[in-house]
N, C-alpha and C positions, 0 to 999 in steps of 0.2 A: 504493500500500500504506500509506504513512504517512498520507495524507489519510483513508483509510478507517478507520485505527486511531484518528485524532483524532476523527472523527465519532462512532465508537463510544464513545470516552472521554467526550466531551461529552454524548452521549445518556444514558449511565449516570449521570453526575454530576447531570444535570438531571431524572432520571426522576421524582423526587418532585414537581417543579414542574409537569410537563406537565398533570396533571389540573386543577390550580389555574389554569394559564394558559388552558386550554380554556374554563373557566367565565368568566374575566375577558374573554377574547376575545369570547365570545358577547354579554356585556353591553355591551362597548364598541362592537361592531359595530352593535348595535341603537341605542345612543345616538348614534353618528355619523350615523344617518339622521334624527335628530330634533334637530339642533342649532338654535341661534338661536330658542329658544322665547319670547324676550322677557324683559324685566326682571321680577324677582320683587318682590312687594310685602309687606314684613313686617307691615303693618297688618292683613293678612288672617289672621295667625297668632293662636293663643291668647295671652292676655296674658302667661303665664309664659314662653313662647318669646320674645316681644318683649322682655321684661325681661332674659332671658339674653343675647340678641343685643346689647343695649345694654351690659350688664356686660362682655361679652367684648371689645367694641370699645373701651370705656373703658380696660380693663386693658391691652389691646394697645397702645393709643396712649400710655399712661403709661410703658410699658417700651420703647417705640420712640423714645426720646429721642435716643440716639446709639449709636455702635458699642459702647461699653463696657456700656451698660445692656442692649442686645440680646444681646451675647455672654454676659453673666452670666445672663440670663433663660433662654437655651438650656441652660446648665449646670445651673441650679437645677431646671429641668423634668426633665432627664435623671436627676438624683439622685432625684427622686420617682418617675419612671417609666423605669427603665433598659431596659425592653423597647422603648422608642422610640429605636432606635439613631441615627436621623438627628439627634436633639436634640444628641447629643454630637458627631457629625460636624459639624453646623452650628456648634456652639460653637467647635470648633477651626479651621474654615475662616473663621469670623467673626473670630477672633483675628488671622488672617493679613490680613484686610481692614483691621483696625485698624493693624497694623504698616505696611501699605502706605500708609495715610493719613498716619501720623506721619512716615514716610520722606520725604514731600514737604516737610516742615519740618525734617527732620534735617540732619545735617552733610554728607551726600554728595549726595543727589538734589536738594536745594535749590540746589546750586551748578550743576546741569546744566539746570535749568528756570527760566524767568522766574516772577515772582509770579503773573501771569495764567495761565500754564500750570499752575502748582501748583494754583491754584484750580479750573481746569477738570478736572484729574485727580481732585481731591478730590471735587468734585460728582458726577463719574461713579461713583466708588467708593461714596460715601455714598448716592446714589440707589439703586444696586443693593442695598446692604446694608439700606436702609430698606424697599424693595419686598419683598424676600424675607421679612423679619420680619412685615410687615403681612399677608402672604399665609399664612404657615405657622403663626404663633402662634395665631390663632383656631382652626385645626385642632387644635392641641394642647389648647387649653382646652375645646373640644367633647369631645375624648376624655376629658379629666379629668372633666368633668361627666357624661359617659355612664357612666363607672365609678362615680361617686358615686351616681348615681340608678339604676344597673343598667338603663339604657335607651339604646338606640341613637338618638343625636341627630344623626347625620350628614345627615339630611334638611335640616338647617339650613345646611349648607355653602354652598348657592347664595346665601344672604342675606349672605354675606361675599365673594361673587364668586369663590369657589374653583372651580377647574376641575371639570367633571363627571368627568374622569378620576380625580381624587382622591376624589370621592364614591364611585365604584366601589371604589377601593383601600381606603378606610377601612372600608367595609361588609365587604369581603373580610377585612380584618384582624380586624374585630370577631368574625367567625365562625371564622376559621382560626388567626389569631395568628401568621402567618408574618412574623418580624421582618425577614428579608432582603428579601422582596418589598415590604414597606412602605417600607423605607429606600431601595431603588432607585427605587420609585415617587416618593418625595419628591425624589430627585436629578433624575429626569426632569422632574418638575413644576416645580421651582424654576428649573432652567435654561431650560426652555421658556417659563416665565412671564417671565423676563428678556429673552428673545430679541427680542420686538417692542417691549417697553417701554424697553429700554436699548440692547442691542447693535445693533438695527436702527433705533433712533431717529435721525432725520436730524441732529439737533443734535449728538449724541454721535459719530455717524459722521464729521461734519465736524471737530469741535473736539477729539476725542480719538482715535478709532480709526484715522483716516486721517493723523494727524500723524506727522511724522518721529520725534518723541520716543517715541510709542507703539511704532513699529516698532523703534526703538533698544532699547527695553525687551525686545522679543521676541528680538532678536539677542543681547542680554546675558543672556538666560535669567532675567530678573527676575520672570517669572511663576511663581515657585516657591512651592509650598505646603509649609510645614514643620510638623511636629508634634513639639514637645519631649517628651521622655520620660525617665524615670529609668533610667540605665544600670546602676546598682548597687543592691544590696539593703542594708537597714539603715536607720538613722535618716535622715529626709528632710533634715536639716540637713547631712549629710555626703555625700549622694548627688550623683553627677555627672549633669548634664543633657546628653543627646545629642539629635540631631534625626533624624527620618525624614520621608519625604514624596515628592513628585512634582513634576515640572516640566510646565507646560502650554505647548505650543509654539504652538498656534493658538487664541488667546483668542476670536477672532471666530467660531469654528466651534462650533455647537451640538453636533454629533456628538462632537467632541473633548472638550468640557466635560462631557458626560454620561459618556463613558468615563473621564475623569479622576475624576469623582465616584465611580464604581464602584471604581476603583483605590484611592482614598483610603479608601473604606469597607472595602475588603479589608485594607488596611494595619493599620487599627485593630482590626477585629472578627474576622478569621479566626484570630488567635492570641490566646487568652485572656490569656497572660502579657504580650504587648505591650499589649493593651487595659488591663490593670491598671496598667501602668507609665505609660501616657499619661494615663489618668484620675487616677492618683495625683498626677502632676505638676500637672495642671490644678487639682486641688483645693487644692494647696499654694501656688499662684501665681495670685492674683486678677488678672484682665486689666486692664491700665492703658493699653495701646496702645504702650508703650515696649518696644523689643527688649531692654531691660535685664531684662524679666520672665524671659527664659530664659538669657541670657548676660551677667550683670553684669560679667564679667571683660573683655568686649569693648565693651559699650555702657553709656552712662550717661544718665539723664534730666536731668542737669545738664551744661551745656556747659563742658568743661574746657579748650577751646582758647583760645589768646590771640587777641584780635581783630586783624584785619589781617595775620596771618601766613599766607603761602601754604601750601596743603595739601601735606603730604608723606605718602607711603605709611606706614601704621601697622600693617597686618596681614601676617602670614605664616602662611598656611593656618589662618585663624581663631584665631591667637594674636597677642596684642598685642606689638609690637616693644618692645625695652627703652627705657624712659623716654618712651614715646609716650602721649599722652592717649587716653582712651577715646573712641569715636565717639559723638557726641551723637545720642540717640534720645529725643525728648520724649514725655511722656505725652500722651494724646489731649486732655485738658482744657486743656493748655497750648498745643497746636498749632492747634486749630480750634474755632470757636464752633458753637453749635447751629444747625441748619438747619430752616427751616419748609418742609415738602414740600407740593406740590399732590397732590390725590387721584390714586390710580392709575387707569389705564384699566381698564375693566370687561370687555373682550373675553376670551372663553375661547380659550386657545391650542389646545385639543384639537380635532383634525380627523380624525385617521387612527388606527384601532386598531392598525396595524402598529408603533406605538411600543412595544408590549409585547415586541418582539424584544430590547430592551435588558435584559429580565429574564433572558435566558439567560446563565448563568455559564460562560464558556469556560475556567475554571480556569487562567487565566494566573498565572504565578508573579510576584508583586509583593513584592519584599523591602523596598522603601522606602528603599534606600540613596541618600542625597542629600548627605551631609556634604561630600564632596570637591567636588561640583558647586557647592554653596552657597558654599564657601570660594573657589573659583575666580571665581564671580560677584562676590563682594565685592571681590576683588582687581581684577577688570576695571572695576568701578565706580570704585574708587580711581584707577586709571590714567586713566579717562575724565575724572575731575575734574581731575587733574594736567595732562592734555593741554589741556583747555579753559582752565585757568588760564594755562598757558604761552602759548597763542595770544593771549589778551587782554592779556598783559604785554609782547608784542612791540611 
């Protein structure tokens, strides 16, 4: 009885999507029969298209310098085109990527990992961050140019090696304008894009994903994605910053990462008031990579600790203990140098039209409560640092 009720509830909630999904399914089924058509040659295009491709690649490359430039590029694009919800979701998730990068050089995680391990983890995070941007930002710029010229230009997506899946979805968005479907499509695309290039890459499998340290992160729930937001109304200078978000339990699972992306989207965009508070906070706090951006009472981008002094626990449920120094969380520009990346692999991840099942919204209630879990995680990491220090002092 309950199962039948839930099926009916889901069916009613998704009724408006089904005609759209039928059309998308038909096109993707046809495309799945004609994959691997060979490399595209831009020199066969009209000169104006060739020039546009060059301009988009150059602009993308210029903004793909590091996590900070990518993160702000997403935000700036969302401000210009708020109908592209993923641009803001990408901005907030990319902020988390930056915080994870600087954590490796911060006060806590740097005490748990060797210099070489820190570098391996950073390269893993940086590669994924770079890959997503070089895949998705040309899509955004083609959309921008399509609006400017009032011409559908998504036939140029293959010349940026964007999946045929996204060509279908952008064409659908151009006709229908369904913001939810495009956002979820981008979640599916970017996580699927990373799967072969990073997650299943033999080098990262060996040096990052299969290491004890990575498994330790999973145990300590360090794979938390947090979204700072304004809790109060009034002037931004007096507003208190809270956090909402989700924890990813199985980072190596494509299925779990796609579902996480859908939950994160729901947290931001299902409630207009929450969206306004998260966007408002982001606009008032430019991304630096330091966790000081959202909680300066707990983190600082200047190291306040005395050198050579053993670490003692400083936090009590995300509050700083009396007379304790703030936790060092450096800005990205002080933590890591720029990275020169090799070109991305050009293989299209799309193989099976059944991937569209992820578009079905099961109306799960996602409240985003993560404050207590985040505070507990911070305390666990502190205890791990203290334990490691005590072992090496014996």
